[in-house]
Backbone bond lengths (Angstrom), bond angles and torsions (degrees), N, CA, C in turn:
res aa  C-N    CA-C-N  psi(-1)  N-CA   C-N-CA  omega(-1)  CA-C   N-CA-C  phi
1 M - - - 1.454 - - 1.531 110.11 -
2 K 1.341 115.56 -40.62 1.450 120.03 -178.91 1.534 110.82 -63.84
3 N 1.336 117.64 -40.37 1.462 121.51 179.48 1.528 111.53 -65.91
4 I 1.315 116.65 -38.58 1.461 120.51 178.73 1.515 110.26 -64.75
5 L 1.313 117.05 -42.17 1.458 121.69 179.43 1.525 110.95 -63.78
6 I 1.316 117.55 -44.65 1.466 121.06 178.93 1.520 110.53 -64.17
7 T 1.328 117.80 -42.08 1.460 121.88 177.80 1.516 111.15 -61.68
8 M 1.322 117.19 -42.56 1.469 120.57 179.68 1.527 110.85 -65.54
9 I 1.322 117.81 -39.45 1.467 120.74 179.44 1.524 109.90 -65.58
10 I 1.327 118.00 -44.34 1.470 121.41 179.13 1.525 110.52 -62.93
11 A 1.326 117.44 -42.94 1.469 121.09 178.74 1.520 110.76 -62.92
12 F 1.316 117.95 -42.79 1.461 121.97 179.93 1.528 111.05 -63.02
13 V 1.325 116.67 -45.84 1.466 120.74 179.59 1.518 110.31 -64.04
14 S 1.332 117.96 -41.22 1.461 121.41 179.64 1.520 111.33 -63.08
15 I 1.309 116.56 -45.46 1.459 120.65 -179.14 1.521 110.71 -68.11
16 T 1.320 117.38 -37.92 1.453 121.34 -176.00 1.513 113.07 -72.68
17 F 1.317 117.64 -44.56 1.456 120.17 -170.31 1.518 114.87 -102.66
18 C 1.313 119.61 -16.24 1.458 121.18 -179.64 1.522 108.38 -93.49
19 Q 1.304 115.21 123.44 1.455 119.74 178.92 1.520 109.23 -146.82
20 A 1.304 117.03 161.94 1.450 120.87 175.68 1.527 108.59 -66.87
21 Q 1.306 116.03 141.58 1.448 120.87 -176.02 1.526 110.88 -87.94
22 K 1.296 115.11 143.11 1.448 122.61 178.12 1.527 109.52 -71.68
23 I 1.322 116.60 142.93 1.461 122.00 176.33 1.524 107.45 -93.22
24 E 1.313 115.96 125.61 1.467 122.05 -178.29 1.527 109.34 -84.33
25 I 1.335 116.39 142.29 1.455 122.59 178.05 1.521 107.77 -117.10
26 E 1.338 116.17 127.03 1.463 120.81 179.22 1.525 108.83 -128.26
27 K 1.328 116.64 129.60 1.462 122.00 178.94 1.527 108.52 -73.19
28 V 1.335 116.54 124.59 1.456 122.09 179.99 1.520 108.11 -135.42
29 G 1.323 116.79 116.73 1.463 120.45 178.80 1.521 111.25 57.22
30 G 1.339 115.44 -124.41 1.452 119.99 179.59 1.513 113.08 -93.65
31 G 1.331 117.57 4.46 1.459 120.59 -176.98 1.513 112.04 -136.87
32 H 1.317 114.79 -153.24 1.457 121.56 -178.54 1.521 110.20 -132.39
33 K 1.337 115.43 151.65 1.461 122.37 173.99 1.518 106.40 -114.52
34 F 1.323 116.11 133.27 1.451 121.95 -177.26 1.530 108.79 -112.26
35 T 1.325 115.97 127.53 1.459 120.82 -179.53 1.528 109.80 -132.23
36 Q 1.314 114.01 153.29 1.458 121.01 174.45 1.520 106.95 -141.27
37 N 1.321 116.17 120.94 1.465 122.90 -176.57 1.527 111.53 55.50
38 G 1.333 116.96 38.28 1.459 121.85 177.85 1.515 114.74 80.97
39 Q 1.313 118.51 -2.20 1.461 122.48 -179.15 1.529 109.27 -100.20
40 V 1.330 116.58 126.81 1.462 121.45 179.10 1.527 108.55 -71.31
41 L 1.325 116.01 134.24 1.467 121.59 -177.48 1.525 110.52 -104.07
42 T 1.321 116.26 133.25 1.460 121.72 172.78 1.534 107.93 -86.06
43 M 1.324 115.61 176.37 1.465 118.88 179.21 1.533 111.20 -62.95
44 D 1.326 117.13 -37.56 1.468 119.68 178.22 1.526 110.62 -66.35
45 N 1.344 116.59 -40.10 1.469 119.80 176.70 1.526 110.22 -63.08
46 L 1.338 116.07 -42.03 1.464 119.43 179.17 1.519 110.98 -60.88
47 S 1.334 116.40 -41.03 1.469 120.02 179.30 1.522 111.08 -57.99
48 S 1.328 115.79 -44.56 1.464 118.11 -178.63 1.529 111.82 -72.44
49 K 1.338 117.55 -32.34 1.469 120.37 -179.10 1.527 111.92 -70.55
50 V 1.344 117.22 -39.39 1.466 120.20 -175.63 1.523 112.44 -95.27
51 A 1.331 117.45 10.04 1.468 120.75 -176.72 1.525 112.82 -60.21
52 S 1.329 117.34 -23.96 1.463 120.08 -179.90 1.522 112.37 -72.07
53 N 1.328 117.21 -19.50 1.460 121.94 179.17 1.525 107.99 -108.13
54 E 1.324 116.38 110.27 1.462 122.12 -173.26 1.533 112.90 -60.85
55 E 1.313 118.01 -42.84 1.462 121.74 -178.83 1.530 110.82 -67.44
56 S 1.323 117.34 -40.45 1.464 120.87 177.65 1.521 110.60 -64.09
57 L 1.313 116.72 -41.73 1.468 120.49 179.16 1.523 110.78 -63.46
58 R 1.337 116.79 -39.18 1.467 120.65 178.20 1.528 110.23 -62.96
59 L 1.337 117.18 -43.56 1.460 120.66 179.10 1.531 111.65 -66.18
60 I 1.325 117.21 -39.77 1.467 120.59 178.50 1.527 109.88 -62.89
61 N 1.330 117.58 -42.47 1.463 120.43 179.75 1.526 111.23 -64.56
62 K 1.334 117.10 -39.64 1.473 119.90 175.63 1.524 110.44 -64.09
63 A 1.318 117.06 -40.66 1.458 121.38 179.82 1.531 110.86 -64.81
64 K 1.332 116.99 -39.17 1.462 119.92 178.25 1.521 110.75 -63.60
65 T 1.331 116.80 -42.06 1.459 121.05 178.98 1.533 110.56 -64.01
66 S 1.320 116.03 -46.89 1.471 120.12 179.45 1.527 111.23 -63.95
67 G 1.321 116.71 -39.76 1.459 120.79 179.39 1.518 111.89 -64.04
68 T 1.323 116.89 -41.95 1.463 120.85 177.63 1.519 110.55 -63.30
69 F 1.325 117.11 -42.66 1.458 121.85 178.28 1.532 110.22 -62.52
70 A 1.325 117.65 -41.34 1.468 121.56 179.30 1.528 110.71 -65.03
71 I 1.324 117.27 -39.26 1.470 120.51 178.72 1.529 110.45 -64.30
72 I 1.324 116.55 -43.50 1.464 120.47 179.00 1.530 110.31 -62.08
73 L 1.337 116.36 -46.23 1.469 119.73 178.45 1.531 111.27 -62.68
74 G 1.314 116.80 -40.02 1.460 120.77 -179.22 1.519 112.58 -64.67
75 Y 1.336 116.76 -45.80 1.458 119.63 178.47 1.526 111.33 -64.93
76 A 1.329 116.75 -43.27 1.466 119.85 179.09 1.528 110.36 -63.02
77 G 1.329 117.14 -44.53 1.465 120.48 179.00 1.515 111.95 -63.49
78 G 1.318 117.05 -42.98 1.465 120.20 178.65 1.517 111.96 -64.02
79 G 1.318 116.23 -40.19 1.468 119.83 177.44 1.518 112.08 -64.61
80 L 1.339 115.46 -42.01 1.465 119.07 179.79 1.528 112.18 -68.35
81 I 1.299 117.36 -27.60 1.471 120.17 174.90 1.529 109.88 -79.26
82 G 1.307 116.34 -41.32 1.462 121.12 -176.11 1.523 113.99 -67.95
83 W 1.325 116.84 -33.38 1.474 119.64 -178.43 1.528 112.13 -60.31
84 P 1.323 119.86 -54.84 1.469 118.75 179.45 1.541 112.93 -65.96
85 V 1.336 116.92 -33.60 1.464 119.48 178.37 1.530 109.46 -64.33
86 G 1.323 116.98 -44.14 1.470 120.84 177.48 1.513 111.85 -63.75
87 T 1.329 116.62 -38.91 1.460 120.89 177.16 1.524 110.57 -62.99
88 A 1.336 116.33 -43.03 1.470 120.51 179.99 1.526 111.05 -65.97
89 I 1.312 117.32 -40.11 1.470 121.50 178.86 1.534 109.80 -66.06
90 G 1.323 116.08 -36.67 1.466 121.10 179.68 1.521 113.37 -75.47
91 G 1.307 118.01 -5.17 1.460 121.32 177.16 1.516 114.14 96.35
92 G 1.327 119.07 3.22 1.456 121.82 179.77 1.526 111.48 -87.95
93 K 1.331 113.93 179.75 1.470 119.96 178.07 1.525 108.48 -89.90
94 A 1.313 115.63 114.53 1.466 121.27 -176.60 1.521 111.30 -83.25
95 N 1.321 115.50 143.07 1.460 122.08 174.98 1.530 107.21 -97.37
96 W 1.324 116.82 96.58 1.462 121.03 -174.38 1.528 112.77 -74.37
97 G 1.308 117.14 -13.05 1.467 120.07 174.01 1.525 111.33 -64.82
98 I 1.345 115.48 -38.20 1.465 119.80 177.45 1.525 110.02 -64.78
99 A 1.333 116.45 -39.89 1.469 120.00 178.35 1.531 110.07 -63.67
100 G 1.325 117.14 -36.51 1.471 120.76 177.26 1.515 111.67 -64.57
101 I 1.334 116.27 -39.66 1.467 120.20 176.97 1.534 109.50 -64.38
102 G 1.329 116.29 -41.43 1.462 120.55 177.46 1.513 111.90 -61.67
103 A 1.330 116.41 -40.86 1.469 119.97 177.60 1.524 110.41 -64.11
104 G 1.322 116.76 -37.21 1.466 120.46 176.90 1.526 111.63 -64.02
105 L 1.345 116.66 -40.93 1.463 119.90 177.69 1.524 111.03 -64.38
106 L 1.335 116.80 -39.98 1.463 119.50 176.82 1.519 111.33 -65.66
107 A 1.330 116.17 -36.84 1.464 119.53 178.56 1.525 111.27 -63.95
108 I 1.315 116.94 -28.32 1.465 121.06 176.52 1.537 110.30 -81.97
109 A 1.339 116.67 -36.68 1.467 121.17 -174.92 1.525 112.31 -65.46
110 F 1.325 118.43 -38.42 1.465 120.29 -176.88 1.530 113.18 -62.36
111 P 1.335 120.07 -49.06 1.467 118.24 177.95 1.536 113.25 -66.46
112 V 1.338 116.93 -32.31 1.465 119.31 177.95 1.528 109.58 -65.68
113 A 1.339 117.06 -42.18 1.467 121.01 177.88 1.525 110.92 -65.22
114 A 1.329 117.32 -39.64 1.469 120.62 177.97 1.525 110.68 -64.85
115 G 1.325 117.12 -38.11 1.467 120.90 177.03 1.516 111.65 -65.45
116 A 1.337 117.17 -39.12 1.461 120.93 177.54 1.525 110.39 -63.64
117 D 1.335 116.50 -42.00 1.461 120.33 178.74 1.526 110.75 -65.18
118 K 1.324 116.25 -39.36 1.470 120.47 178.99 1.535 111.10 -64.42
119 K 1.340 116.79 -41.52 1.473 120.43 178.55 1.520 111.19 -65.31
120 T 1.341 116.00 -38.85 1.462 119.40 178.15 1.518 110.42 -63.46
121 K 1.327 116.50 -44.44 1.468 120.88 179.37 1.529 110.62 -62.15
122 Q 1.344 117.01 -42.76 1.462 120.75 178.19 1.531 110.90 -62.01
123 A 1.328 116.86 -40.88 1.463 120.90 -179.71 1.525 110.86 -63.02
124 V 1.335 116.53 -42.87 1.463 120.08 -179.61 1.525 110.22 -68.54
125 E 1.333 117.36 -41.02 1.469 119.79 178.18 1.529 110.95 -63.50
126 L 1.324 116.58 -40.01 1.466 121.08 177.88 1.528 110.53 -64.74
127 Y 1.320 116.72 -41.74 1.467 121.18 177.54 1.527 110.46 -63.18
128 N 1.334 116.96 -46.84 1.463 120.51 -179.76 1.526 111.33 -62.33
129 A 1.335 116.85 -36.55 1.460 120.39 179.69 1.528 111.29 -68.91
130 S 1.336 116.57 -26.97 1.463 119.17 -178.80 1.528 112.20 -79.19
131 L 1.334 116.96 -15.85 1.462 119.76 177.27 1.510 109.49 -73.67
132 N 1.315 116.02 152.54 1.461 119.30 174.12 1.516 107.78 -65.60
133 P 1.327 117.95 134.42 1.454 118.54 178.80 1.519 111.70 -57.35
134 T 1.290 116.24 -34.10 1.458 120.93 173.75 1.516 108.29 -160.29
135 S 1.302 115.55 139.17 1.456 118.75 178.01 1.513 110.83 -90.25
136 Y 1.309 116.26 -19.92 1.451 120.33 -179.21 1.513 108.43 -94.87
137 I 1.285 116.50 108.10 1.460 121.55 -177.59 1.520 108.10 -108.00
138 R 1.302 115.22 122.31 1.459 119.14 177.98 1.526 107.87 -85.14
139 S 1.293 115.18 110.06 1.450 118.85 177.50 1.523 108.01 -105.77
140 K 1.287 114.59 142.13 1.460 119.46 178.85 1.522 108.10 -91.15
141 P 1.322 116.24 117.04 1.465 117.75 179.35 1.526 110.96 -68.55
142 E 1.308 114.18 146.42 1.461 121.48 179.21 1.516 109.02 -110.03
143 L 1.291 116.75 127.88 1.455 121.14 175.68 1.522 109.06 -100.22
144 N 1.304 114.95 131.01 1.456 120.53 178.77 1.527 109.26 -129.71
145 V 1.293 114.87 144.48 1.460 119.96 173.17 1.518 106.74 -88.96
146 V 1.332 115.84 126.93 1.454 121.14 -175.94 1.521 108.64 -119.53
147 A 1.302 114.22 132.75 1.462 119.72 175.72 1.525 107.37 -125.95
148 N 1.317 115.48 125.50 1.465 119.71 176.70 1.528 108.67 -144.90
149 A 1.311 116.54 -165.64 1.468 120.72 -175.53 1.530 112.01 -65.22
150 N 1.338 116.35 -22.53 1.467 119.92 -179.42 1.524 112.73 -85.64
151 G 1.303 117.18 -11.96 1.460 120.20 179.37 1.517 111.69 132.21
152 I 1.307 113.78 -162.14 1.468 121.07 -178.16 1.530 107.43 -108.46
153 G 1.340 114.73 141.93 1.466 117.92 179.61 1.516 110.93 -161.48
154 L 1.309 114.50 -179.80 1.464 121.52 176.99 1.527 109.42 -105.13
155 S 1.323 115.48 141.74 1.452 122.19 177.38 1.524 107.62 -120.94
156 M 1.321 117.08 131.36 1.465 120.67 178.14 1.526 108.59 -113.28
157 S 1.334 115.00 124.11 1.472 120.93 178.55 1.524 108.36 -113.94
158 F 1.334 115.47 139.21 1.474 121.36 179.54 1.487 110.79 -104.02
């Protein structure tokens, strides 16, 4: 009997106080920083944290794809701008058409990166909304006087 009581108390405490932790969102520069319990989360960490919520995981995966595409466009655009600038600094004849193409790639990369950040933020907000606001619910017990065929007594309802 004593073991059953101890097991029930441990189970109750575990269910009551253990819950999934909310992911914090902090605006940083042009994007967001995501933390949980003071630990900064990368995109891979976010994927594993929100895996329990199917819609959040789908949004995170889309954001990762968009983010990778934005990085590729950004590096290509920067390289295409940097090549003619370096040529001009070195005293050669620069091809400014290539720099224009690079600027166009950067102009595409910025909105794609912003969209990836927006999808990530939406995924985290959706995940946080799916968590219980609190697992510990303070209920006020109700005491009732009960009279039946067995006698008079007190009844406590939670």
